[in-house]
C-alpha positions as CSV (number, residue, x, y, z in Angstrom):
1,M,15.4,18.8,-4.9
2,C,15.0,15.2,-6.0
3,A,17.4,12.4,-4.9
4,V,17.7,11.6,-8.7
5,F,19.9,14.5,-8.9
6,R,23.2,13.1,-8.4
7,R,25.5,14.4,-11.1
8,D,27.0,17.4,-11.0
9,R,25.6,19.9,-13.5
10,S,26.1,23.4,-14.9
11,T,24.3,26.3,-12.9
12,V,22.2,28.5,-15.4
13,L,20.9,31.7,-14.4
14,A,17.3,32.1,-15.5
15,D,14.7,34.7,-14.7
16,P,11.2,33.0,-13.4
17,A,9.3,36.2,-14.2
18,A,10.5,36.2,-17.3
19,A,8.8,32.5,-18.5
20,E,7.0,32.3,-21.6
21,V,4.8,29.3,-22.0
22,T,3.5,27.8,-25.1
23,W,0.7,25.6,-26.1
24,L,0.8,22.8,-27.9
25,P,-2.3,20.8,-29.2
26,D,-0.5,17.9,-30.1
27,E,0.7,17.5,-26.9
28,R,-2.1,18.4,-25.4
29,D,0.2,20.5,-22.5
30,W,1.6,23.8,-22.2
31,S,5.4,24.2,-22.0
32,V,8.5,26.1,-21.6
33,H,12.0,26.7,-22.9
34,A,14.1,26.2,-20.1
35,P,17.5,28.5,-21.4
36,C,20.6,27.5,-21.3
37,D,24.4,29.0,-22.9
38,E,26.1,25.5,-23.0
39,C,23.9,23.0,-24.4
40,G,21.4,25.5,-26.2
41,G,18.2,24.8,-23.6
42,Y,15.7,22.2,-23.6
43,R,11.4,22.3,-24.2
44,M,10.1,21.0,-20.5
45,L,6.4,19.9,-20.5
46,L,4.6,21.0,-17.8
47,Q,1.5,18.8,-17.0
48,V,-1.3,21.6,-17.5
49,G,-3.9,20.3,-19.7
50,E,-5.8,22.8,-20.4
51,P,-6.3,25.5,-23.2
52,D,-7.5,27.8,-21.0
53,A,-5.1,27.6,-18.1
54,A,-1.9,30.3,-19.4
55,E,-2.1,31.7,-15.4
56,L,-1.3,28.1,-14.3
57,A,1.0,27.2,-16.8
58,S,3.2,30.4,-16.1
59,T,3.0,29.4,-12.4
60,R,4.5,26.1,-12.8
61,A,7.2,27.1,-15.3
62,G,8.4,29.7,-13.2
63,A,8.8,27.2,-10.1
64,F,10.8,25.2,-12.9
65,L,13.0,27.6,-14.0
66,G,13.9,29.2,-10.4
67,R,14.0,25.9,-8.3
68,I,15.1,23.1,-10.7
69,H,16.6,24.6,-13.6
70,A,18.7,27.6,-12.0
71,R,19.6,26.0,-8.9
72,G,19.6,22.5,-9.4
73,G,21.7,22.8,-13.4
74,C,20.5,22.2,-16.8
75,L,18.7,18.9,-17.4
76,G,19.5,19.0,-21.1
77,C,23.7,19.4,-20.3
78,E,23.3,16.3,-18.1
79,A,21.1,14.4,-20.2
80,R,24.3,15.1,-22.7
81,T,26.4,14.3,-20.4
82,W,24.9,10.5,-19.4
83,R,24.7,9.8,-23.4
84,T,28.5,10.8,-23.8
85,S,30.2,9.9,-20.4
86,P,26.6,6.9,-19.4
87,A,29.4,5.4,-16.4
88,P,28.2,7.7,-13.4
89,R,30.7,7.3,-9.9
90,G,29.7,4.7,-8.0
91,S,27.6,1.3,-9.1
92,E,24.1,2.3,-7.7
93,P,21.0,2.6,-10.5
94,Q,20.4,6.4,-10.9
95,V,17.5,8.1,-13.1
96,W,17.7,10.8,-15.1
97,W,15.8,13.0,-17.4
98,D,16.2,12.8,-21.1
99,T,15.3,16.0,-22.5
100,D,16.0,14.4,-26.0
101,T,13.2,12.0,-25.8
102,G,11.5,13.2,-22.8
103,Q,10.7,10.8,-20.6
104,W,13.1,9.1,-17.6
105,M,15.7,7.2,-17.8
106,L,17.5,4.4,-15.1
107,W,21.0,3.6,-15.6
108,T,22.1,0.5,-13.7
109,E,25.3,-2.1,-14.1
110,L,24.5,-4.8,-16.9
111,P,26.5,-7.6,-16.7
112,G,28.9,-8.0,-20.0
113,T,29.4,-4.4,-20.4
114,D,32.3,-1.3,-19.2
115,H,29.9,1.2,-18.9
116,G,26.4,-0.5,-17.8
117,A,22.9,1.0,-19.6
118,S,20.8,3.5,-19.5
119,L,17.1,2.1,-20.1
120,P,13.4,3.4,-20.4
121,L,11.4,3.7,-17.7
122,G,8.2,4.9,-19.5
123,I,7.8,7.8,-17.4
124,K,6.9,10.4,-19.7
125,T,5.9,13.2,-17.8
126,F,9.5,15.2,-15.5
127,W,6.6,15.4,-12.4
128,A,6.3,12.2,-10.8
129,P,9.2,11.7,-8.9
130,Q,7.1,8.8,-6.6
131,E,6.4,7.2,-9.6
132,V,9.9,7.2,-10.8
133,R,11.2,5.4,-7.9
134,A,8.8,2.6,-7.9
135,A,9.1,2.0,-11.7
136,A,13.0,1.7,-11.0
137,R,12.2,-0.3,-8.3
138,A,10.4,-2.5,-10.3
139,L,12.7,-2.3,-13.1
140,T,16.1,-3.2,-10.3
141,S,14.1,-6.3,-8.4
142,G,15.4,-9.1,-10.1
143,S,11.4,-9.7,-10.8
144,R,10.8,-12.4,-13.5
145,V,7.6,-10.9,-14.7
146,P,8.4,-7.3,-16.0
147,L,6.4,-4.2,-14.2
148,R,5.4,-0.6,-15.2
149,I,4.3,1.7,-13.7
150,A,1.7,4.3,-15.2
151,T,1.1,7.9,-14.2
152,A,-2.2,8.0,-15.9
153,P,-4.8,5.2,-16.6
154,D,-4.4,6.1,-20.9
155,D,-0.9,5.3,-20.8
156,V,-1.4,1.8,-19.5
157,D,-0.8,-0.2,-23.1
158,D,-1.8,-3.7,-23.5
159,G,0.4,-4.2,-26.2
160,S,3.6,-3.7,-24.4
161,G,3.8,-7.0,-22.9
162,A,4.3,-5.5,-19.4
163,S,1.9,-5.8,-16.8
164,T,1.1,-1.8,-15.7
165,I,-0.3,-0.5,-12.6
166,Y,-1.8,2.8,-12.5
167,Y,-3.7,5.4,-9.6
168,D,-7.5,5.3,-10.1
169,V,-8.8,8.9,-9.1
170,G,-12.5,7.6,-8.8
171,S,-11.2,4.9,-6.2
172,G,-8.7,6.5,-4.3
173,R,-6.8,3.3,-5.2
174,W,-4.2,1.5,-7.4
175,R,-5.1,-0.8,-10.0
176,M,-2.7,-3.4,-12.0
177,R,-3.5,-4.6,-15.6
178,A,-2.0,-8.0,-15.7
179,S,-0.2,-9.0,-19.1
180,C,-1.3,-12.4,-20.7
181,P,-0.6,-13.6,-24.4
182,Q,-3.3,-16.2,-24.0
183,C,-6.4,-14.1,-22.3
184,G,-5.2,-10.9,-23.3
185,G,-4.7,-9.9,-19.5
186,F,-6.9,-8.7,-17.1
187,A,-7.6,-6.1,-14.2
188,L,-6.4,-6.5,-10.7
189,P,-7.2,-4.0,-7.6
190,L,-4.7,-3.5,-5.4
191,T,-5.2,-2.6,-1.7
192,S,-3.0,0.2,-1.4
193,F,-5.0,3.6,-1.1
194,G,-3.5,6.7,-1.9
195,R,-1.9,8.0,-4.7
196,G,1.8,8.8,-2.5
197,A,1.4,4.5,-2.1
198,V,2.7,3.9,-5.1
199,E,5.1,1.8,-3.8
200,A,3.4,-0.5,-1.7
201,A,1.3,-0.8,-4.8
202,C,4.7,-1.7,-6.6
203,D,5.3,-4.1,-3.7
204,E,2.0,-5.5,-3.9
205,A,2.3,-6.1,-7.7
206,L,5.2,-7.7,-8.0
207,A,4.3,-10.1,-5.6
208,C,1.3,-10.9,-7.5
209,L,3.6,-10.9,-10.7
210,E,6.0,-14.0,-8.6
211,L,2.7,-15.8,-8.0
212,L,1.7,-15.4,-11.4
213,A,4.7,-16.8,-12.9
214,R,4.8,-19.3,-10.0
215,E,0.7,-20.5,-10.4
216,G,-0.3,-19.4,-13.9
217,C,-2.7,-16.8,-15.0
218,P,-5.6,-16.7,-12.7
219,S,-7.8,-15.5,-15.9
220,C,-7.4,-18.2,-17.5
221,R,-8.0,-20.8,-15.0
222,T,-11.1,-18.4,-14.3
223,K,-12.7,-19.1,-17.7
224,Q,-11.3,-23.0,-17.5
225,E,-13.4,-23.6,-14.3
226,R,-15.9,-21.7,-15.4
227,A,-16.6,-23.5,-18.5
228,A,-16.1,-27.1,-16.9
229,E,-18.8,-30.1,-16.4
230,R,-18.2,-31.6,-13.2
231,G,-20.2,-34.1,-11.3
232,E,-21.0,-36.0,-7.5
233,D,-17.0,-37.6,-8.2
234,D,-15.3,-34.7,-9.2
235,E,-13.2,-33.1,-6.3
236,P,-13.2,-30.1,-4.9
237,R,-11.8,-26.8,-6.7
238,I,-10.6,-23.8,-5.0
239,W,-9.0,-20.7,-7.3
240,F,-9.0,-16.8,-7.3
241,D,-11.9,-15.7,-9.9
242,T,-11.0,-12.7,-11.3
243,V,-15.1,-11.9,-12.2
244,T,-16.1,-11.9,-8.8
245,R,-12.5,-11.1,-7.7
246,D,-12.6,-13.4,-4.7
247,W,-11.2,-17.0,-4.1
248,L,-14.3,-19.1,-4.7
249,V,-14.3,-23.1,-3.7
250,W,-16.3,-25.7,-5.9
251,Q,-18.0,-28.9,-4.5
252,P,-20.3,-31.2,-5.8
253,L,-23.6,-31.7,-4.2
254,E,-26.0,-34.8,-3.8
255,G,-28.9,-33.8,-5.8
256,A,-27.8,-30.3,-7.0
257,D,-26.9,-30.3,-10.7
258,G,-23.4,-29.8,-11.0
259,G,-22.3,-28.9,-7.6
260,V,-22.0,-25.9,-5.6
261,T,-19.4,-23.1,-5.8
262,L,-19.0,-21.0,-2.8
263,P,-16.9,-17.5,-2.1
264,L,-14.7,-17.6,0.2
265,G,-14.3,-13.6,1.4
266,I,-11.0,-13.1,0.5
267,G,-10.3,-10.4,-2.0
268,R,-6.5,-10.7,-2.7
269,F,-4.7,-12.8,-5.2
270,D,-1.5,-13.0,-3.4
271,A,-3.5,-13.8,0.2
272,R,-1.3,-16.6,1.7
273,R,-2.0,-19.7,0.7
274,P,-2.3,-21.2,3.8
275,L,-4.9,-18.7,5.0
276,V,-6.9,-19.7,1.3
277,Y,-6.6,-23.8,2.1
278,R,-7.7,-23.1,5.9
279,A,-11.0,-21.2,4.6
280,A,-11.4,-23.9,2.0
281,A,-11.2,-26.3,4.2
282,A,-13.3,-25.1,7.0
283,L,-16.0,-24.2,4.4
284,L,-15.9,-27.6,3.5
285,F,-15.8,-29.8,6.7
286,D,-18.6,-27.2,7.7
287,S,-21.1,-27.7,5.4
288,Q,-20.3,-31.4,5.1
289,L,-21.3,-31.1,9.0
290,F,-24.2,-29.3,8.1
291,L,-25.6,-32.1,5.7
292,D,-24.8,-35.2,8.2
293,E,-27.1,-32.6,10.5
294,G,-29.6,-32.6,8.2
295,L,-29.5,-28.8,8.3
């Protein structure tokens, strides 16, 4: 049982073998009705996206009814309890599944209110406990820039105004779609590997967002640096280039119109700045040394 289910819930009896699944074309998913005499029951999507996968949907429906709905209690009754009595025991943030809207919610204390508030996490599949924990962590982290966790690339919404991380199946790594009202946002690959590394990806993304809030958008900076006209009297420039996904250093070079831009070989935007500056200084120093030696 997932640790998010903390409230006492009514125990219901359900026969997993009698589960009847229904294909919903609009949702592109199979669903099952979880019965309950107290609240009337609720619909649960099964995250089985193939119309001809009725057997797999039935198996998942039986497991859900037998292991979660029957043993853990009715999610519909719990959702009703959250809506009618929004103040749980204790003050720690808690997540719960809202059967009315079909998404995960996070309850947290809110200054100025007696009962706190439940906020949507933007995760509309029940079958993503790791993403739910990471999304709750991001929402309660105190970061100045909001971060969403998407369970699929198609769930990334550039119009939401929030940066989003998602798992890229092809590369096996997490990626972030960073939001920016000026340039429209940009993609940033993260180093966290494997779908189970969602919390590490969340921490990495939050660190990047803190740098964005402090230093500005690297995509806007990239466009500015690439379009700039420079001469031999200009000072060297260092920036993270969102096109090459590397830290670059530009320096003037005698006889070279527009100077020269060189990569530092540091592919992480959240790399420690002293490391970036030392690498740039070494490159600038060595280049000048080579010129002095006539190499």
